[in-house]
N, C-alpha and C positions, 0 to 999 in steps of 0.2 A: 434793594436792587435799583439799578437806576439805569434809563432808555437809553442819556448821555455815551454816547462814548471814551472810552478810552485814550489818550494820546500820547501816546506810548514814546516819539521822535524828543519828548519836556522832559522826560522820567532817568530819556537816557546821557552816558556822559561823551563830552564833545568829540573825543573817537569817534566813538561812535553811532553817536549826530552829521562825521564823517564821512565819513565808511559808508552808512543807508545813505546821503546824498549822493554820491558816487557810486553806487552801486545799478541808483533812477536812474542814475543819466547814462550810465552807459547800458543802460534797458530803451529807453528812449532813443542812443542814438542808434543801438546795433535796432531797435526797430526803424528806424526813422531810414538806412542806407540796404535793411532786406527792400523796403516796400519803395525804391532810390536802381536798385537791381531791375526789382521783377519790370517798371517800366522802359527803362535802354530797351530790356529786351522785346519788354511791348514792340516802344520806338525802333528797334532792329528787325524785327519780326514786318513790320508794313514799310519800314521802307527799302529791305530785299528782299522786301515778296518782284515783285514785278521786273520786269529790264525797264536800264531807262528808255523811255522814247523822244528823250530832246537831251542836247547837252548840259544847259540847266541843271534838269533831275541828273541827268550823271557827275556834271562840279557836284552838285547839292550829296550828292550818295564820298564824292571821293572826298570833299571837307568833312561829312562825318571823319570818316576814316581816319587821318589828317590830323584833325584833332584826339580824334582818340589813341591815338598814336601816341604827340609830343606829353598827356598827361600823362600815357604809360613810363616815359621818359625816364629810365634814373641815374641814365651816365651824367657826370659834368659836363662836356667837348658841346660846348656852346656854339657849333659849325650846326649841330642837330635841329638844336630848338633853332639857328635863324632861318634855315636853310625849311623850315615846316613854316614860320611863320612869313614868310616869302612866297610860298606857293599859295599857301591862303590867303595872302592878298593879293596877289593875278586874277585869282579863285571872285575876289570879291569887284573886284576891276574890273575883270569881263564877264561877270555876271550883271553887270551894272546893265543899264539902261543903254542901246542905242544911239550914238548920238550924229547931231545933221550931218559928221560929215562923215561919218561912215555911210553915214547910211546913200548916200548919195555916188560913195563912189563904187 
């Protein structure tokens, strides 16, 4: 008897090696996806646990929802994608630092 492990992958045919590699990759992707979903649920629980105290906080919540909506769009209507992109651009522009011309008025 020997203490060295037997490398079974080397003893399989090419098709069996490919199938094993694909199974391992699918399992890794599934594990990563499960972790991602758990982190996303934690983020949502923290983000929506309390009411927004300021407009930028409300915009952050709306931005998050719009990004989720845009990611879930399955239609091929480019108008919806461009409208979501326009609103996200507005949020980014309006959430930025206040310029001197706005403070003076």
